C-alpha positions in Angstrom: 102.4 86.5 102.2 99.1 87.3 103.8 97.2 84.9 106.1 94.3 83.4 104.1 91.7 80.7 104.6 91.7 77.9 102.1 88.9 75.5 101.2 90.6 72.1 101.1 87.6 69.9 100.4 83.9 69.8 101.1 84.5 69.4 104.8 87.7 71.2 105.8 89.2 74.7 105.7 92.8 75.5 106.4 94.4 78.8 107.6 97.9 80.1 107.0 100.3 82.3 105.1 101.1 79.6 102.5 100.6 78.5 99.0 98.0 75.9 97.8 100.7 73.3 97.6 101.8 73.9 101.2 98.2 73.7 102.3 97.9 70.2 100.8 101.2 69.1 102.1 100.4 70.3 105.7 96.9 68.9 105.5 98.2 65.5 104.6 100.6 65.5 107.5 97.9 66.7 109.8 95.2 64.2 108.8 97.2 61.3 107.5 95.0 61.0 104.4 96.4 60.1 100.9 97.1 62.9 98.5 94.2 61.8 96.3 91.8 62.0 99.2 92.9 65.4 100.6 91.0 67.5 98.1 88.3 64.9 97.3 89.6 64.6 93.8 88.7 68.2 92.9 91.5 69.7 90.8 90.4 73.2 91.8 91.1 72.6 95.5 92.6 73.8 97.6 91.8 77.4 96.9 92.0 80.6 98.9 88.6 82.0 99.8 87.6 85.2 98.2 86.5 88.3 100.2 82.9 87.4 99.2 83.4 83.8 100.5 84.6 85.2 103.9 81.5 87.2 104.2 79.1 84.5 102.9 80.3 81.4 104.7 79.1 80.8 108.2 81.1 79.4 111.1 79.0 77.7 113.8 80.6 77.7 117.2 79.3 74.6 118.9 80.7 75.7 122.3 78.7 78.9 122.4 76.0 78.3 119.8 77.1 81.5 118.1 77.1 81.8 114.3 79.7 84.1 112.8 80.9 84.8 109.3 84.2 83.2 108.3 85.7 86.7 108.3 84.6 87.3 111.9 85.9 83.9 113.0 89.2 84.5 111.2 89.7 87.8 113.0 88.8 86.1 116.3 91.0 83.2 115.6 94.0 85.3 114.6 93.7 87.4 117.8 94.5 84.3 119.9 97.9 84.1 118.1 97.7 80.5 117.0 100.5 78.6 115.4 99.9 78.7 111.7 99.2 77.0 109.4 96.5 74.9 110.9 93.0 73.6 110.5 90.5 76.5 110.6 87.1 74.8 110.3 85.5 71.5 109.7 82.1 69.9 109.3 83.5 66.8 110.8 84.4 68.0 114.3 
C-alpha cells in the first residue's frame, strides 16, 4: 500500500500506508476523541487526498513562515523517515 495523506476532518490530516478505517482507529488512539467526533460526523471522511488536492492545499510552516503545497510537505516529511502512520497537518497546532 502506498503512503497517502488523508483528510480526517476540517482540522486534521493524517499520513500513512493504511486504510480509511485504520486512519480513524489510529486517530482516535492519538487524540482520545470519541469515534463520532473523529470525522466531525461526516460519513465521507476520512478520505485519501487526490493528486489535485495535494497540489491545491497549502501547508503553512509556522517555524519558518514558509508556505508549501501538501505534496511538497509530504515529500519533505517522508524524507525525514518518520514513524508512520501519524498526524500530518492540523489547523489546531
